[in-house]
Each structure stands twice: as C-alpha cells, then as structure tokens.
C-alpha positions, 0 to 999 in steps of 0.5 A: 476486547469485550465478550459482546463484541465480535472479533471483526468489530474489535478489529474495526474499532482499533483501526478506526481509532488510529490517528496521527498521535499514534505515530511515534518518532520511531514509527515515522522514521521507519515509515519514511524508510519503508516508503523510500525503499518502496518507491525505489524498487517501484521505479526500478520495476517500471522497466520490467516486462510484466510492468509493461504488460499491465500498463498496456492492459490498463490503458483501456481504462480512463476516468475524470479522476486519475493518478500517476503511473510511476516513471511516466509523469505524462501517463495517468490512470484511474486510481484503482489501475494506477495502484495496480500498475505501481503495485506490480512495478514494486513487486515485479523484481521481488526486492520489496520489503518482506515480513515473516511469515511471507508477505510484502507489506509496503508494495500492497499499501503504498501504491494504493495510498499514493493513488488515492491521495492524488485523486483528492480534489486540490482543495482537499489535498492531504498532508504528509502526516495524513499520508504517513497515517494512511500508510501505517493504517494499511500496514497495521491492517495487513499485519493484523490480517496476517496474524489472524490467518491460519494459512499464513502460519503454515507458510514456513512449513509448506516451503 
C-alpha cells in the first residue's frame, strides 16, 4: 500500500491482481465444499414460500440472455433475476454458511457467479477453474468489505 494510493485504489488493485495461481489446493477444496453446501441449501430453499413469491415476481422479466432457476430446469430468467431468485432460495431457510461478524458469503456470491457463467456465449464458456476463481474473488471482496465496515464490527454488541 503506497501512501499516494487511495484505499479504494489499493482494494481494486489487489482484487484485479487475483488469478488462478492464487488458488491453493486447500482453497480449492474449501471452495468446492462451500459451493456444494450452497447448492444443497439452495435446492432445499426452492420449496419455500418466499422463494415461490420472488419466482412469481421475477416471471415478468425476460431477455435474450437467460440463466437457470435452480430446481426448475425448464424456467430461465435474465441473469440478474436468476441470481436474485437463487440467492433468495439459498438464504430462505438460513442454513447457508456464515462468517463472524454475521454475513453469509456464499449465498451472495455463488448465485451471481453461476448466473453470469451461464450467460456467456457457448464459444466463450468458462472453465471450472475460472468459476472457482470468480467465486473466490467474490468471497474475497465480501470479506474485505466486511473487514473495512465499522457497522459490521458492532454487530455482536447489538444483538
């Protein structure tokens, strides 16, 4: 961190500099476990009332580019709304992973990463390693924002 660089600039430089070489075997194994867990609770969450409501709400949106709604392979939405519906499914039963102070990292990141990965044209599909990198970059961004947040530091005292 150079004194002439802003905190935001440093944050952006670090995140932009991440690549697949930063994914150690341990990070890859943990990421796979987090992804599998998130998919599991997300599929379970598709049966909740709140998930049904956001799915019904989101049906009014369409676009040429679409992504899958988990548990409904015949129903697709624009990537933004697919990520929203799948994210609600993940968190709807509150079984998704948690950090301290309180945040749910995978439920916010994985639905967006998967929805975006499906939106790529067939000739530009991303690899599994690319998906793991994108997932970890999202987790890293969330963790750094949490660490910088004065609000987050006070959560345990408030509850």
